[in-house]
C-alpha positions as CSV (number, residue, x, y, z in Angstrom):
1,M,-0.1,0.4,0.2
2,I,1.1,3.7,-0.4
3,F,3.3,4.9,2.0
4,E,2.2,1.8,4.3
5,G,5.0,2.0,6.5
6,L,5.2,6.2,7.2
7,S,1.6,5.9,7.5
8,E,1.1,3.5,10.5
9,K,3.9,5.5,12.4
10,L,2.8,8.6,12.1
11,Q,-1.1,7.5,13.1
12,N,0.5,5.5,16.4
13,T,2.3,8.1,17.4
14,F,-0.9,10.1,17.4
15,S,-3.3,8.0,18.5
16,K,-0.9,8.5,21.8
17,L,-1.8,12.6,21.8
18,K,-5.2,12.0,21.7
19,G,-5.6,10.1,24.3
20,K,-4.3,12.9,26.6
21,G,-6.6,15.1,27.9
22,K,-4.3,18.3,28.1
23,L,-0.5,18.8,26.2
24,N,2.7,20.1,27.3
25,E,5.4,20.9,25.5
26,K,7.2,17.6,26.8
27,D,5.0,15.4,25.4
28,V,4.9,17.4,22.0
29,N,8.7,17.0,21.9
30,A,7.9,13.2,22.0
31,A,5.7,13.3,19.6
32,M,7.9,14.7,17.2
33,R,10.8,12.8,18.2
34,E,8.8,9.7,16.9
35,V,7.6,11.5,13.5
36,K,11.0,12.6,13.1
37,M,12.3,8.9,12.8
38,A,9.2,7.7,11.0
39,L,10.3,10.3,7.8
40,L,14.0,10.1,8.5
41,E,13.1,6.1,8.1
42,A,10.8,6.7,5.0
43,D,14.0,8.0,3.2
44,V,12.5,11.9,3.4
45,N,16.1,14.3,2.9
46,F,17.4,14.7,6.5
47,K,17.4,18.7,5.8
48,I,13.4,18.6,4.8
49,V,12.5,16.8,8.2
50,K,15.0,19.3,10.0
51,D,13.2,21.9,8.7
52,F,9.4,20.2,9.0
53,I,9.8,19.2,12.3
54,N,10.9,22.8,13.6
55,R,7.8,24.2,11.7
56,V,5.7,22.0,13.4
57,K,7.0,22.2,17.1
58,E,6.8,26.4,16.8
59,R,3.5,26.0,15.9
60,S,2.3,23.3,18.4
61,I,3.9,24.8,21.2
62,G,1.4,27.7,21.5
63,D,-0.9,28.9,23.7
64,E,-3.5,28.2,21.1
65,V,-2.8,24.6,21.1
66,L,-1.8,23.4,24.7
67,E,-4.6,25.1,26.0
68,S,-6.8,23.6,23.7
69,L,-10.0,21.5,24.4
70,T,-8.5,18.9,22.2
71,P,-4.7,19.9,21.4
72,G,-4.2,16.4,19.7
73,Q,-6.7,16.9,17.1
74,H,-4.8,20.5,16.9
75,V,-1.2,19.0,16.6
76,I,-2.6,16.5,13.8
77,K,-4.1,19.6,11.8
78,I,-0.6,21.3,11.8
79,V,1.0,18.1,10.3
80,R,-1.6,18.1,8.0
81,D,-1.1,21.6,7.2
82,E,2.6,21.2,6.9
83,L,2.6,17.7,5.1
84,T,0.7,19.4,2.5
85,R,2.8,22.5,2.0
86,L,5.8,20.4,1.9
87,M,4.6,18.8,-0.9
88,G,3.2,21.9,-3.0
89,E,0.1,23.1,-0.7
90,T,-2.2,23.2,-4.1
91,Q,-2.3,21.0,-7.0
92,S,0.1,22.3,-10.3
93,K,-1.6,21.6,-13.9
94,I,-0.2,21.4,-17.3
95,E,0.6,24.7,-18.5
96,F,-1.1,24.9,-21.9
97,G,0.4,27.2,-24.8
98,S,-1.6,30.3,-26.1
99,K,-0.8,29.3,-29.7
100,P,-1.1,25.4,-30.0
101,P,0.7,22.9,-30.2
102,T,1.6,22.7,-26.5
103,V,4.9,21.1,-26.4
104,I,5.9,18.9,-23.4
105,M,9.0,17.8,-23.4
106,M,9.7,14.6,-21.1
107,A,12.8,13.4,-19.7
108,G,14.5,11.1,-17.1
109,L,16.7,8.1,-16.5
110,Q,16.2,4.4,-18.0
111,G,14.4,2.2,-16.4
112,A,11.9,5.4,-15.0
113,G,9.3,4.1,-17.0
114,K,9.1,7.5,-19.3
115,T,8.3,6.0,-22.3
116,T,4.7,4.8,-21.0
117,T,4.0,7.9,-18.9
118,C,3.9,9.4,-22.4
119,G,1.0,7.3,-23.3
120,K,-0.8,7.6,-19.5
121,L,-0.2,11.6,-20.1
122,A,-1.6,11.1,-23.8
123,L,-4.7,9.1,-22.6
124,H,-5.4,12.1,-19.6
125,L,-4.9,14.5,-22.0
126,K,-7.0,13.1,-24.7
127,K,-10.1,12.5,-22.1
128,Q,-9.4,16.5,-21.7
129,G,-10.5,17.1,-24.8
130,K,-6.9,17.4,-26.5
131,R,-5.5,15.7,-29.5
132,P,-2.3,15.1,-28.4
133,L,1.1,14.0,-30.7
134,M,3.7,11.7,-29.1
135,V,6.9,12.2,-31.0
136,A,9.5,9.5,-30.8
137,C,13.2,11.3,-29.7
138,D,14.7,8.1,-28.1
139,I,16.9,7.1,-31.0
140,Y,19.2,5.1,-28.9
141,R,17.4,2.7,-26.8
142,P,17.1,-0.8,-28.3
143,A,13.3,-1.1,-29.5
144,A,12.4,2.2,-28.0
145,I,10.7,3.6,-31.0
146,N,8.3,0.6,-31.1
147,Q,7.8,0.7,-27.9
148,L,5.9,4.3,-28.1
149,E,4.4,2.9,-31.1
150,T,2.6,0.3,-29.3
151,V,1.7,2.6,-26.7
152,G,0.4,5.2,-29.3
153,K,-2.0,1.9,-30.0
154,G,-3.0,1.3,-26.6
155,V,-4.2,4.8,-25.9
156,D,-5.4,5.8,-29.7
157,V,-3.2,8.5,-30.3
158,P,-0.4,9.0,-33.2
159,V,3.1,8.7,-32.8
160,F,5.3,10.7,-34.8
161,S,8.7,9.2,-35.9
162,M,11.6,9.4,-38.3
163,G,13.5,6.1,-37.2
164,D,17.0,6.0,-35.3
165,K,19.1,7.7,-38.1
166,E,18.1,10.9,-37.6
167,K,19.6,13.9,-34.7
168,P,16.3,14.1,-31.9
169,V,16.1,18.0,-32.5
170,N,15.6,17.3,-36.1
171,I,13.3,15.2,-35.1
172,A,11.0,17.2,-32.4
173,K,11.4,20.6,-35.0
174,A,9.7,18.2,-38.2
175,A,7.2,16.9,-35.0
176,L,6.1,20.4,-34.2
177,E,5.6,21.7,-38.2
178,H,3.8,17.8,-38.4
179,A,1.4,18.7,-35.3
180,R,0.8,22.3,-36.7
181,K,-0.4,21.0,-40.1
182,N,-2.7,18.2,-38.8
183,G,-4.4,20.2,-35.6
184,N,-2.6,18.6,-33.2
185,D,-3.2,20.9,-30.1
186,V,-0.5,18.9,-27.6
187,M,3.1,17.4,-28.5
188,I,4.5,15.0,-26.2
189,I,8.1,14.5,-27.0
190,D,9.7,11.1,-25.6
191,T,13.4,12.3,-25.1
192,A,16.1,9.3,-24.5
193,G,17.6,8.4,-21.0
194,R,20.5,6.9,-19.6
195,L,21.4,4.8,-16.8
196,H,23.4,7.8,-15.2
197,I,23.1,11.3,-15.6
198,D,26.0,12.5,-18.4
199,T,26.9,14.9,-20.8
200,D,25.5,13.9,-24.0
201,L,22.0,13.5,-22.5
202,M,21.8,16.9,-20.9
203,D,22.8,18.7,-24.6
204,E,20.6,16.8,-26.2
205,L,17.7,17.9,-24.3
206,R,19.2,21.8,-23.7
207,Q,19.1,21.4,-27.9
208,I,15.8,20.6,-28.0
209,D,14.9,23.0,-25.7
210,R,16.6,25.6,-27.4
211,E,14.9,24.9,-30.6
212,L,11.3,24.4,-29.1
213,N,11.5,26.3,-25.7
214,P,8.6,23.4,-24.4
215,N,5.2,24.8,-22.0
216,E,6.6,22.3,-19.6
217,K,9.8,19.7,-19.3
218,L,8.4,16.9,-17.1
219,L,11.1,15.1,-15.3
220,V,9.7,10.9,-14.9
221,V,11.6,9.6,-11.3
222,D,10.6,5.9,-10.4
223,S,9.6,7.0,-6.8
224,M,10.7,3.2,-4.9
225,T,14.1,4.5,-5.6
226,G,13.8,7.3,-2.7
227,Q,16.6,9.4,-2.4
228,D,18.3,8.6,-5.6
229,A,14.9,10.1,-7.1
230,V,15.3,13.2,-5.3
231,N,19.0,13.7,-6.3
232,V,17.9,12.9,-10.3
233,A,15.3,15.5,-9.8
234,K,17.8,18.1,-8.3
235,E,20.6,17.2,-11.0
236,F,18.1,17.4,-14.1
237,N,16.7,20.8,-12.5
238,E,20.0,22.4,-12.5
239,S,20.7,21.4,-15.9
240,L,17.4,21.8,-17.2
241,E,15.1,23.9,-15.2
242,I,12.3,21.7,-15.3
243,T,9.0,22.8,-14.8
244,G,8.0,19.7,-13.1
245,V,7.8,16.2,-12.0
246,I,5.6,12.8,-12.5
247,L,6.3,10.1,-10.0
248,T,6.0,6.9,-11.3
249,K,5.3,3.3,-9.3
250,L,3.6,5.5,-6.1
251,D,1.2,2.6,-5.8
252,G,4.0,0.1,-4.6
253,D,6.1,2.5,-2.7
254,T,5.3,2.2,1.0
255,R,8.2,5.1,2.5
256,G,7.2,7.8,0.5
257,G,10.8,9.8,0.2
258,A,10.7,11.0,-3.0
259,A,7.1,12.5,-2.6
260,L,7.9,13.8,0.6
261,S,11.0,15.5,-0.8
262,I,11.6,16.1,-3.9
263,R,9.4,19.8,-3.7
264,G,11.4,21.1,-0.9
265,V,14.6,20.0,-2.6
266,T,13.8,21.4,-6.3
267,N,11.0,23.6,-5.2
268,K,9.5,22.5,-8.5
269,P,6.0,20.5,-8.1
270,I,4.5,17.1,-8.7
271,K,1.9,17.3,-11.4
272,F,1.2,13.5,-11.4
273,V,1.5,10.2,-10.0
274,G,1.6,6.6,-11.6
275,M,-0.3,4.2,-9.9
276,G,-0.3,1.1,-11.5
277,E,0.6,-0.5,-14.6
278,K,-2.1,0.4,-16.9
279,L,-2.1,3.6,-19.5
280,D,-5.3,4.7,-17.2
281,E,-3.7,4.5,-14.1
282,L,-1.8,8.3,-13.8
283,E,-3.2,10.8,-11.1
284,A,-3.0,13.9,-10.7
285,F,-1.6,15.2,-7.7
286,H,-3.2,16.8,-5.1
287,P,-0.6,17.7,-1.9
288,D,-3.3,17.7,0.3
289,R,-5.4,14.8,-0.2
290,M,-2.2,12.8,0.0
291,A,-1.1,14.3,3.5
292,S,-4.7,13.4,4.1
293,R,-4.1,9.6,3.0
294,I,-0.6,9.8,5.1
295,L,-2.9,10.5,8.3
296,G,-5.6,8.1,7.5
297,M,-8.2,10.9,7.1
298,G,-8.5,9.0,4.0
299,D,-9.3,10.5,0.4
300,M,-13.2,11.1,-0.6
301,L,-12.8,13.4,-3.6
302,S,-10.0,11.0,-5.1
303,L,-12.6,7.8,-4.4
304,I,-15.3,10.3,-5.8
305,E,-13.7,11.2,-9.1
306,K,-12.6,7.6,-10.1
307,A,-16.2,6.4,-9.6
308,E,-17.1,8.8,-11.6
309,A,-14.8,8.1,-14.2
310,S,-14.9,4.3,-14.3
311,I,-19.1,4.2,-13.6
312,D,-21.4,3.6,-16.4
313,Q,-24.3,6.3,-15.2
314,K,-26.7,5.4,-17.5
315,K,-25.9,1.4,-16.3
316,A,-25.6,2.3,-13.1
317,K,-28.9,3.7,-13.1
318,E,-30.9,0.5,-15.2
319,L,-29.0,-1.8,-12.4
320,Q,-30.6,0.2,-9.9
321,E,-33.9,-0.1,-11.4
322,K,-33.6,-3.6,-11.8
323,M,-32.8,-4.2,-8.1
324,R,-35.7,-2.4,-7.5
325,T,-37.9,-4.7,-9.4
326,Q,-36.0,-7.8,-8.5
327,Q,-35.3,-8.2,-12.3
328,F,-31.3,-8.1,-11.1
329,T,-29.1,-10.9,-12.5
330,F,-25.8,-12.6,-12.9
331,E,-25.4,-11.1,-16.3
332,D,-25.6,-7.2,-14.1
333,F,-23.5,-8.8,-11.4
334,L,-20.7,-9.6,-14.2
335,E,-21.0,-6.0,-15.4
336,Q,-20.7,-4.4,-12.0
337,L,-17.3,-6.3,-11.3
338,E,-15.8,-5.1,-14.9
339,Q,-16.7,-1.6,-13.3
340,I,-15.0,-2.1,-10.1
341,K,-12.2,-3.6,-11.2
342,N,-11.8,-0.7,-13.4
343,M,-11.2,1.5,-10.5
344,G,-8.4,-0.5,-9.4
345,S,-7.3,-2.0,-6.3
346,I,-9.9,-2.8,-3.7
347,G,-7.6,-2.0,-1.2
348,D,-6.1,1.1,-2.6
349,M,-10.3,2.3,-2.8
350,L,-10.4,1.1,1.1
351,N,-7.3,3.5,1.7
352,M,-9.4,6.3,0.6
353,I,-12.2,6.1,2.7
354,P,-11.5,8.2,6.2
355,G,-10.7,5.9,9.3
356,M,-9.8,2.5,6.9
357,G,-6.1,3.0,6.7
358,G,-3.2,1.6,9.0
359,K,-4.6,-0.4,11.5
360,Q,-7.9,-0.7,10.3
361,M,-6.6,-1.8,6.9
362,K,-4.6,-4.7,8.3
363,N,-6.8,-5.8,10.6
364,L,-8.9,-6.5,7.5
365,Q,-7.9,-8.7,4.9
366,V,-8.7,-8.2,1.3
367,D,-8.3,-11.0,-1.0
368,E,-8.7,-9.4,-4.5
369,K,-8.3,-12.9,-5.9
370,E,-12.2,-13.8,-4.6
371,L,-13.6,-11.0,-7.5
372,V,-11.2,-13.3,-10.3
373,Y,-13.2,-16.7,-8.5
374,I,-16.9,-14.7,-8.7
375,E,-16.0,-13.9,-12.4
376,A,-14.3,-17.2,-13.5
377,I,-17.8,-18.9,-11.9
378,I,-20.1,-16.4,-13.5
379,Q,-18.1,-16.4,-16.6
380,S,-19.0,-20.7,-16.6
381,M,-22.2,-20.3,-16.8
382,T,-24.6,-20.6,-19.4
383,P,-26.4,-17.2,-20.5
384,D,-29.8,-19.2,-19.6
385,E,-28.2,-20.2,-15.9
386,R,-27.2,-16.6,-15.5
387,V,-30.7,-15.4,-16.0
388,N,-32.5,-18.4,-13.9
389,P,-29.9,-19.6,-11.2
390,S,-32.9,-22.0,-9.8
391,I,-32.5,-24.1,-13.2
392,I,-28.6,-24.7,-12.1
393,N,-29.1,-28.4,-10.7
394,G,-25.9,-30.8,-9.0
395,S,-24.6,-31.9,-12.6
396,R,-24.3,-28.1,-13.4
397,R,-22.8,-27.0,-10.4
398,K,-19.9,-29.7,-10.9
399,R,-19.7,-28.5,-14.8
400,I,-19.3,-24.7,-13.2
401,A,-17.1,-25.4,-10.9
402,A,-14.6,-27.7,-13.5
403,G,-15.0,-24.8,-16.0
404,S,-14.0,-21.8,-13.7
405,G,-11.3,-23.9,-11.6
406,T,-12.8,-23.6,-8.7
407,T,-14.4,-25.7,-6.3
408,V,-18.7,-27.3,-6.5
409,Q,-18.4,-25.7,-2.7
410,R,-17.5,-22.4,-3.8
411,V,-20.1,-21.9,-6.7
412,N,-23.2,-23.2,-4.0
413,K,-22.3,-20.1,-2.0
414,L,-22.2,-18.2,-5.1
415,I,-25.3,-18.8,-5.8
416,K,-26.6,-19.0,-1.4
417,Q,-25.5,-15.7,-1.7
418,F,-26.3,-14.1,-4.7
419,E,-30.0,-15.5,-4.1
420,Q,-29.7,-14.0,-0.8
421,T,-29.6,-10.8,-2.1
422,R,-32.4,-10.9,-4.3
423,K,-34.4,-12.0,-1.4
424,M,-33.4,-8.8,0.7
425,M,-34.0,-6.6,-2.7
426,K,-37.6,-8.1,-2.7
427,Q,-37.9,-6.9,0.7
428,F,-37.1,-3.4,0.3
429,G,-39.4,-4.0,-2.6
430,N,-42.5,-5.3,-0.6
431,M,-41.7,-2.1,1.4
432,D,-41.8,0.6,-1.2
433,K,-45.1,-0.6,-2.2
434,L,-46.4,-0.6,1.7
435,K,-45.3,2.9,2.0
436,K,-46.8,3.8,-1.5
437,K,-50.0,2.5,0.2
438,G,-49.7,4.1,2.9
439,K,-49.5,1.3,5.5
440,M,-46.5,2.0,6.8
441,N,-45.6,5.4,8.5
442,M,-42.2,4.6,10.1
443,P,-39.5,7.7,10.1
444,F,-36.6,4.5,8.3
445,F,-38.6,4.4,5.1
446,G,-39.0,8.3,4.7
């Protein structure tokens, strides 16, 4: 889980503070020592940690906090505010040029996920109504151009390429003309990476920067490399003056050192974060929401946005009507599973709900495989069986179990749960009818 280690330690520290009716300076100092250790263990830059602790202490050891009726909550709010400030306070969006195309140059070391991130960003902008063009300027890495073209097909975005013999700066200039002629209002340049920062790499990037004057110079870094990612960001920024950072693999980063340090070290915002391998798993970075998630306060706004983006509203209304009239079938259930899967990991979604982080998530065992089993069982049913489960006798159950690679017991359990759900829906439907006839006048049904 994202920031799992840091989140758990901070929540443990603050649960002790919340349990105290009154706080004194000694309590605050003790808590800050624990916070400091948690941040350092999370691989946050030492200078950033030192400044952060000093700011929190200064604000926490004041009359307003120590004499408050809920001093623990006050301190947590201060920590949340300072974490938000540390990561950039407000969301930093793409700066679009006044005259199209907006040019976005992507930079980074080899292995950070730059080419895939180009595709993710192109899809993100496409959903906003833009017409992006991706440009293949990595002429050194074997199959880099082919990879970008494959990614382009995956997101249905055109790729401009001139092979691996032309200079990257010439490819970029030709792509700019191509974008103007073909109505592409955004141009994303996939540049070459290296295993380390070198003079040739920087010279090439500076050439493209001089000739095309990009609106955005985004650095792609692997968040799981912690302080290495921060050092890379610092060096790229000093050589190239980047405009922002995209952190990849944040879904697998249990520490969080890069996300919490980059803004403080480079003074450049994190604009996006990669939250999975799929091409639609790129999210805008919201410092305030991330601070809330770290402290176990959830992130309902992001969860709602995920639901709105993944769930077909028309189908949701149709399903609601089917449930009300007891016409809900396994076919409908399968559709719902697909939409839930599109929202991402169930564990990540639960983490966005306030109070579900840290210890609560550890106690709640979320088995993602269960959805796979359910899907396999339903897909092994015939269309008639999905609509009318009552026809599923013993021999049919054996066939479904064999087809889904599960057991008859698991098939029986799913059918039983489904029938119980339909009965419950029927009861609510009957209550609704009684209410309309005026035979029920309880506040619960209002």
